[in-house]
N, C-alpha and C positions, 0 to 999 in steps of 0.2 A: 610650417607644422612642426610643433615641439617633438622632443624625443619620446615622450610619454604617450602622446597621441599615435606616434608611428608604431611605437612598440605594441600599442593596444590593438591596432589593426592588424597587425602581424599575429598576435595571438588569437585574435577573432577569427582570422582566416584558417589558422592552424585548428582552432575549435571547429570550424565548418568541415575541414578535411575528416577530422576524427568522426564527426557526425556522420558523414557520408560513409566511412569504414564501418561504423556501427550498423548502419541500416544495410549494408553490402553483406555483412557477416550474418545478420538475421535472414536476408534473402537466401544465403547459402545453406542455412539450417533448413528453412523450408523446401529448398530444391532437394536436400538429403533426404528429408523425411518422405516427400513425393516419390523419390527414386526407391527407397526402401518399400514403400507401400506397393510400387508397380512391379518390383522384383518380386515381391511375395506372391502378388497374383501372377506373375509370370510362370511360375513354377507349376500352375494349374492349367496353363494353356497347352494347346497342342503343338506339335514340332513346326507346324505349318505357319506358326506366328513367329518363327525366328527372325525374319527380315525386320517386322515391325519392332522386335525387341531390340535389334542391333541399331535401328534408326532413332529408338529412343534413347539409347545409352550414349549415341554419337550427340544427340541434343543436350542431354545432361552434362556431358564433357564439355561442350561449347559454353554452357552457361557457367560451368566452373571456371572455365578459362577466363570468361568475361569478368566474373566475381573478382578473380585473382588480379586481373589488370587493373580494376577500379581501386582496388586496396593498395595495390603496389605503387600506383600513381598517386593517390593521396597520401601515403605514408611519405613519398619522397616530397611532395608538395609541403606536407605539415613540417617535417623534418628541416626543410630549407627555410620555412618562415621562422621556425623557433630558434635554428642555429645562427641565422642573421639578426634577430631580434635585438641582441645587445651588441653584437660584434661590430655593427657598423658606427655604434655611438659610444661606447664604453671608452674608446681609447681618446675620444676627443673631449668627453666631459670631464675636464679637469681644469682646475684655477678658474672657475667661474664666479664672478663676483657680481652681485645686483645690489645697486644702490638706487632708491626711489624706482623710477622706470628706466633706468638705464643699466643695461647688462653688459659686462666685459668678459669676454671669453679669450682663451688662448688656444690657438690652434697650430700644429706643427705641420708642415708640408713636406712633400717629397723630395724637395730639394735641400731640406734641411733648415729652413727658415721657420721662425715662430711668428705667426700672426696674432696681433692684439686687436679683436674685433669688438668695436664699441656700438652696441644697437641700442635702440629706443622701444620699449614695448615689445622686445624680442622680434622686432622685424628685421630680417635679414637684409632684403633689398634697401640700399641707401645707408646700410651700416658704415661706419668709418673704419678703415683697415690701417694698422700701423706695423712698423717693422723697426725694431730698435728705437721706438717712441717718435719714429718719423712716419709721415704719410707714406703708405706703400705705392710703388710705382705702378703704372698701368700695365696689365698683363693678366695671365691666366695662372691661378693657384690651384693646386690640387692637394687635398688633406692626405697625410701620410697614410691615415687608416683606409684611403682610397673609397670613401663614402660620399664625398662632395667635391665639386669643381666650382670655383667662383672667378667672376670675370670681375677684375678692379678697374675702375677708371677715375681719374681725379681723386683717388684716395679712398673711393667708397665702392661698395659692392654693387655692380650694375646688373649682373645676372648670376643665378645660383643653379647648379645641376645636381641631381642626385646620381651617384655612381653605383654600379652592381658589377661586381666581378663574377663572371661565369665561365668556367672552363678556361679557354685561351681568349676570351673576350672581355671587354669592358663595356657595358651599356650605360650611356649617358641619357638620364632620364630627365623629363620634364617635372614629374610627380613622384613620390615615394613609392608608389605601388609598383606592380610588376610593369615590365617594358610593354609598350604599346606602339602604334602606328604614330610616327612623326619622331620617334626617339632615334638616337645616333647610336652606332656600334664601332668599337675600334678594337684592333687586337690590343695584346697585354702591353705591347711596346708602344702603343698609340698610333700605329699605322693605319692606314685605310683598309677594311676588310674587303674581300672579294664578293662580288654580287653573287647572291644564291640563297640557299636556305640554311638558317641555323636551327637545330633542334634543341629547344629549350626545356621540354619535358616529355613524358611519355605520349601525351595527345596534343602536344602543341609545338608548332614552329613558327619561325618567322622568315618572311621574304625580304632579302636585303639588296637594296640598291643605291648606288652612289653613297654608300655608307649610312644610310637610314633604313628604317623599317617602313614598309611601304605595305605590308599585309601580315 
């Protein structure tokens, strides 16, 4: 998947977040109007209705808290999508040259090496990799921007993974979307994470076992 498609997907996800925020704010306005109407009528009630008034106010408070939680959660998600939209790719998209169907890209690794990647029709798997104009040795190469990890065998890309830095962790993902079951998780120093739960967002967490997401 090319950069433009990935960025478009993130922008679309952020747009969905803002749509949810908009609907939630409308719901909050409706709740406020209902509360005002209820309060206006409560003044005309007898003192015996005090308990029902307290219960209604408690219900309104819970609804406000729910709306606030939805808004905050979607704001965080939208901010995350928009802030990483270009960050993962801008640092990589340099010195790209396309001739006919052949694309040449230069990628700097965390080890300070510069990879020359020659692909056909932008196909990553099978693309040839060079270091100093010589075929890259077999091994794992992590981009300096911490956006991708590639496995090179016989001078070609054998596997490609999307990386996502999150707090003290790095998610190794098969796809460019959010982490999911089957993806791997490492500590920032690439050591194995402890089994347990990782809180990913306000309403989402992952269950980790043997360094992978199982739920």
